[in-house]
C-alpha positions as CSV (number, residue, x, y, z in Angstrom):
1,M,101.7,86.9,102.3
2,P,101.5,90.4,101.9
3,P,101.5,92.0,98.5
4,R,104.6,93.1,96.6
5,A,105.8,96.6,96.4
6,D,104.5,96.7,92.9
7,H,101.2,95.4,93.8
8,V,98.3,96.5,95.8
9,E,94.9,94.6,97.1
10,V,91.5,95.9,96.7
11,D,88.3,94.8,98.4
12,A,85.6,94.0,95.5
13,G,82.5,93.0,96.8
14,G,84.0,91.1,99.9
15,R,86.7,89.5,97.9
16,T,90.3,90.7,97.6
17,V,91.6,91.3,94.3
18,T,95.3,91.9,93.6
19,V,96.1,94.6,91.3
20,S,99.6,94.3,89.6
21,N,101.6,97.4,88.5
22,P,98.6,99.6,89.7
23,G,100.5,103.0,88.8
24,K,100.8,101.8,85.1
25,V,99.2,104.4,82.6
26,Y,96.5,103.0,80.5
27,F,95.3,106.5,79.4
28,P,98.5,108.6,78.5
29,E,96.6,111.7,77.5
30,A,94.2,111.5,80.2
31,G,96.8,110.0,82.8
32,Y,94.8,107.5,84.2
33,T,96.1,104.2,85.5
34,K,95.5,100.4,85.8
35,L,94.2,101.1,89.4
36,D,91.9,104.1,88.2
37,L,90.4,101.7,85.7
38,V,89.8,98.8,88.5
39,R,88.4,101.6,90.9
40,Y,85.9,102.5,88.1
41,Y,84.7,99.2,87.8
42,L,84.3,98.9,91.6
43,E,82.1,101.9,91.6
44,V,80.0,101.2,88.7
45,G,80.1,97.3,89.4
46,E,76.4,96.8,89.9
47,A,75.4,98.4,86.8
48,A,78.1,97.1,84.7
49,L,77.4,93.5,85.7
50,R,73.8,94.0,84.2
51,G,75.2,93.8,80.9
52,V,77.7,91.0,81.3
53,R,76.1,88.8,84.0
54,D,75.8,85.1,83.3
55,R,77.2,85.5,79.7
56,P,80.4,83.9,78.1
57,M,82.6,86.7,77.7
58,V,85.8,87.3,75.2
59,L,88.8,89.0,77.1
60,K,89.9,92.0,75.1
61,R,93.3,92.8,76.6
62,F,95.1,96.0,76.3
63,V,98.2,94.9,78.2
64,N,100.1,98.3,77.2
65,G,97.2,100.5,77.8
66,A,94.6,102.2,75.7
67,A,97.3,103.5,73.3
68,E,98.5,100.1,72.1
69,E,96.5,97.5,69.9
70,P,94.6,94.8,72.1
71,F,94.6,91.0,71.6
72,F,91.5,89.0,72.3
73,Q,91.6,85.9,74.5
74,K,88.6,83.7,74.2
75,R,89.7,81.0,76.5
76,A,89.5,81.5,80.1
77,P,93.1,81.8,81.5
78,K,93.9,78.7,83.6
79,S,95.5,80.8,86.4
80,R,92.4,82.4,87.3
81,P,90.8,82.9,90.8
82,E,88.7,79.9,91.9
83,W,85.5,82.3,92.0
84,V,85.7,83.3,88.3
85,G,83.3,81.1,86.2
86,V,83.2,79.8,82.8
87,S,80.9,78.7,80.1
88,R,81.7,76.4,77.1
89,I,81.2,77.6,73.8
90,T,81.4,75.1,70.9
91,F,82.2,76.5,67.5
92,P,81.1,75.2,64.0
93,S,84.5,73.5,63.5
94,G,83.6,71.5,66.4
95,R,86.4,72.9,68.6
96,H,85.3,74.5,72.0
97,A,86.5,77.2,74.5
98,D,85.7,77.7,78.2
99,M,84.9,81.6,78.4
100,V,85.1,83.9,81.5
101,V,81.8,84.4,82.9
102,A,81.7,87.5,85.1
103,N,78.9,87.4,87.8
104,E,80.5,89.5,90.6
105,V,82.0,92.8,91.0
106,A,85.6,91.1,91.9
107,D,85.4,89.3,88.3
108,L,85.3,93.0,86.8
109,A,88.3,94.0,88.9
110,W,89.9,90.9,88.1
111,A,89.4,91.4,84.3
112,A,90.4,95.1,84.6
113,N,93.7,93.9,86.0
114,L,94.4,91.6,83.0
115,G,94.1,94.9,80.7
116,C,90.4,94.7,79.9
117,L,89.2,98.2,79.2
118,D,85.9,97.1,78.1
119,L,83.5,94.0,78.6
120,N,82.7,92.0,75.5
121,P,80.0,89.5,76.2
122,W,78.1,87.2,73.9
123,P,74.3,87.9,73.5
124,V,73.5,84.7,75.3
125,R,73.2,83.1,78.8
126,T,74.9,80.2,79.7
127,A,71.9,78.1,80.2
128,D,71.6,78.0,76.3
129,V,74.7,79.6,74.5
130,D,73.0,78.8,71.1
131,R,69.9,81.2,71.6
132,P,70.4,84.7,71.8
133,D,68.3,86.6,74.5
134,E,69.6,90.0,73.4
135,L,69.0,91.7,70.0
136,R,71.8,94.6,69.5
137,V,71.5,97.2,66.8
138,D,75.1,98.7,66.3
139,L,75.0,102.3,64.7
140,D,78.5,102.7,63.1
141,P,79.0,106.1,61.3
142,T,81.0,106.4,58.3
143,P,83.9,108.7,58.3
144,E,81.8,111.7,57.0
145,A,79.0,111.3,59.4
146,D,78.8,113.1,62.6
147,F,77.1,112.5,66.0
148,A,74.1,114.6,65.4
149,Q,73.2,111.9,62.5
150,V,73.7,109.0,64.9
151,R,71.4,110.5,66.9
152,E,68.6,111.1,64.3
153,V,69.1,107.5,63.1
154,A,69.0,106.0,66.8
155,L,65.8,107.9,67.4
156,E,64.3,106.3,64.2
157,V,65.5,102.9,65.3
158,G,63.7,103.6,68.7
159,A,60.4,104.7,66.9
160,V,60.4,101.4,64.7
161,L,61.0,99.3,67.6
162,S,58.3,101.1,69.6
163,E,55.7,100.6,66.7
164,L,56.6,96.8,66.7
165,G,55.8,96.6,70.4
166,Y,59.5,96.6,71.8
167,A,60.9,98.2,74.8
168,S,64.3,99.2,73.8
169,F,67.5,100.7,75.6
170,P,69.7,103.1,74.0
171,K,73.6,103.7,74.9
172,T,76.5,105.6,73.5
173,S,79.2,103.3,72.2
174,G,81.9,104.9,73.9
175,S,83.5,105.8,70.3
176,R,81.5,107.4,67.5
177,G,78.2,105.4,67.6
178,I,75.4,104.2,69.5
179,H,74.0,100.8,70.6
180,I,70.5,99.9,71.0
181,Y,69.7,96.5,73.1
182,V,66.3,94.9,73.2
183,R,65.7,91.9,75.5
184,I,64.2,88.7,73.6
185,E,63.0,85.4,74.5
186,P,65.8,82.9,74.1
187,R,64.0,80.8,71.4
188,W,65.6,81.5,68.1
189,G,69.0,81.0,66.9
190,F,71.8,83.5,65.9
191,A,70.7,83.5,62.2
192,D,67.1,84.4,62.9
193,V,68.2,87.1,65.2
194,R,70.8,88.7,62.8
195,R,68.2,88.3,60.0
196,S,65.6,90.2,62.2
197,A,68.4,93.1,62.9
198,L,68.8,93.3,59.1
199,A,64.9,93.7,58.6
200,L,64.8,96.3,61.4
201,G,67.7,98.3,59.8
202,R,66.1,98.1,56.3
203,E,63.0,99.6,57.7
204,V,65.1,102.4,59.1
205,E,66.9,102.6,56.0
206,R,63.5,102.8,54.0
207,R,62.3,105.9,56.4
208,I,65.3,107.9,56.3
209,P,67.4,107.0,53.1
210,A,69.7,109.6,53.2
211,L,71.1,109.0,56.6
212,A,70.7,105.2,57.1
213,T,72.3,102.4,55.4
214,T,72.6,98.5,55.7
215,A,75.1,98.4,52.8
216,W,77.7,95.9,53.9
217,W,80.6,97.1,51.4
218,K,82.0,100.3,52.6
219,E,82.2,101.6,49.2
220,E,78.5,101.5,49.0
221,R,77.8,103.2,52.5
222,H,76.8,106.8,53.4
223,G,75.7,108.2,56.6
224,V,75.3,105.7,59.5
225,F,75.9,102.1,58.8
226,I,73.2,99.7,60.8
227,D,75.7,96.8,61.5
228,Y,73.1,94.0,61.4
229,N,76.0,91.5,61.5
230,Q,76.8,91.9,64.9
231,N,74.1,89.5,65.8
232,A,76.0,86.8,63.9
233,R,77.3,84.2,66.1
234,D,80.7,84.9,67.9
235,R,80.5,88.6,67.5
236,T,80.5,90.9,70.5
237,V,79.7,94.4,71.4
238,A,81.2,96.4,74.3
239,S,78.6,96.2,76.9
240,A,77.1,98.8,79.3
241,Y,79.5,101.0,81.4
242,S,82.6,99.7,79.5
243,V,85.6,101.9,79.2
244,R,86.7,102.3,75.8
245,A,90.0,102.8,74.2
246,M,89.6,106.5,73.7
247,P,92.5,109.4,74.8
248,D,89.8,110.5,77.4
249,A,88.6,107.0,78.5
250,R,85.3,107.3,77.4
251,V,82.4,104.9,78.5
252,S,79.5,103.2,76.8
253,C,76.8,104.8,78.7
254,P,73.4,103.8,78.8
255,L,70.9,106.7,78.3
256,D,67.2,107.4,78.6
257,W,65.5,107.9,75.5
258,S,64.8,111.5,76.3
259,E,68.6,112.2,76.6
260,V,69.4,110.7,73.1
261,A,68.6,113.9,71.0
262,D,71.3,115.9,72.9
263,A,73.6,113.2,74.1
264,D,77.3,114.2,73.8
265,P,79.5,111.1,74.1
266,A,82.5,113.1,75.3
267,A,80.6,113.8,78.4
268,F,80.5,110.3,79.5
269,T,84.1,109.0,80.9
270,L,85.8,107.1,83.3
271,A,85.7,110.2,85.6
272,T,82.1,111.4,85.2
273,V,80.2,108.2,84.9
274,P,80.4,106.9,88.3
275,A,78.9,110.5,89.8
276,R,76.1,110.4,87.3
277,L,75.1,106.7,88.2
278,R,75.1,107.8,91.8
279,E,73.1,110.8,91.2
280,R,70.5,109.7,88.6
281,G,70.5,105.8,88.6
282,D,71.0,103.5,85.7
283,P,68.9,104.1,82.8
284,G,69.2,100.5,81.6
285,A,68.1,99.1,85.1
286,G,64.8,97.7,83.5
287,I,66.2,96.2,80.6
288,D,65.7,92.7,82.1
289,D,61.8,93.3,83.4
290,R,60.5,91.5,80.2
291,A,61.8,89.6,77.4
292,F,60.2,90.0,73.9
293,S,59.2,87.6,71.1
294,L,61.1,88.1,68.0
295,E,58.1,87.4,65.8
296,P,56.9,90.9,65.0
297,L,60.5,91.3,63.4
298,L,60.4,87.8,61.7
299,E,57.0,89.0,60.2
300,L,58.9,92.3,59.0
301,V,61.5,89.9,57.5
302,E,58.9,87.7,55.6
303,R,57.3,91.0,54.1
304,Q,60.6,92.4,52.9
305,E,61.4,88.9,51.4
306,R,57.8,89.1,49.7
307,G,59.1,92.6,48.2
308,G,62.2,91.1,47.0
309,Q,64.6,92.0,49.9
310,G,66.5,88.4,50.6
311,D,69.6,88.0,52.8
312,A,72.7,90.3,53.0
313,P,76.3,89.7,53.1
314,W,77.8,87.9,56.2
315,P,81.1,88.7,57.4
316,P,84.0,87.1,55.5
317,H,84.7,83.9,57.7
318,F,81.4,82.8,58.1
319,P,79.7,80.0,55.8
320,K,78.1,81.4,52.8
321,G,74.2,81.7,53.7
322,E,71.4,80.1,51.6
323,D,70.1,83.2,49.9
324,E,73.1,85.2,50.3
325,P,73.9,87.4,47.5
326,V,77.6,87.2,45.9
327,R,80.1,88.1,48.7
328,A,82.5,90.3,46.6
329,Q,83.0,93.9,46.6
330,P,81.1,95.6,44.0
331,S,83.9,97.3,42.5
332,R,85.6,93.9,42.0
333,R,82.4,92.3,40.4
334,R,82.3,95.3,38.2
335,A,86.0,94.9,37.2
336,S,85.6,91.2,36.7
337,K,83.0,91.6,34.2
């Protein structure tokens, strides 16, 4: 049966994907449509798959485009193509969800047709959904910070990781920040990976205290926040080559470390990244070459704990940690006293 007039069919790695309402404008300021988004993911497909392949993925759906609020869909739609796989995730409550797993370019095109601008995978593989194989450093600038400060903090993060023996891979977040990934051996649970990310952030904070902070409470932050809690279970980060809900359709673009000092996030968009990828290749192509032990970071955790630095606050909906400090805003604690 031929597609309806408000549908088009695209070839996605040998599979046919139907795009509904292809002319629907997803980025009003830039004028990019749903079909533009699908074609973008077809062009960068193999590189984008490197960040999501074999990973459970939350569907973050902007069904009315980038200017409207999205909704998050954890459970895979029942009416999905037969080739779209799933992976079962069990939550602490005992409930479970079968999440989408994108292993083919066709899966990316299908997700884009659902309104998924960016791709949000868990840091685990389907073979073991309880032990991450990816440590994620999320640099989130406060409103007063600029991207120059983000770049400076990123370079310090890279230096600390290098000193500890890790190869790390930076990318723009597609918004105001930078993400840095490290492949790790899937031997440790989420709590250990999160605790390691906190220790890394504290070491960076110790070295450049005027620029970096691990303070969870916004009223205590300054400069660039190193969001260690992005490594907690059930948290996701937009993966490499994801298009973000920015007016100019910016992309979370992998960088060489040599590019970080001068990187301009506005240079990486839906329109520019495919050509960049064709011309210079993917700076993140080697991320799967080696998985590292978490032990150097866990040793840093132990040193910090001996110095009196215990755990830090978890996100609000998580159970309280064993040595977590009081989970209440400092101003409220002072007021109650």
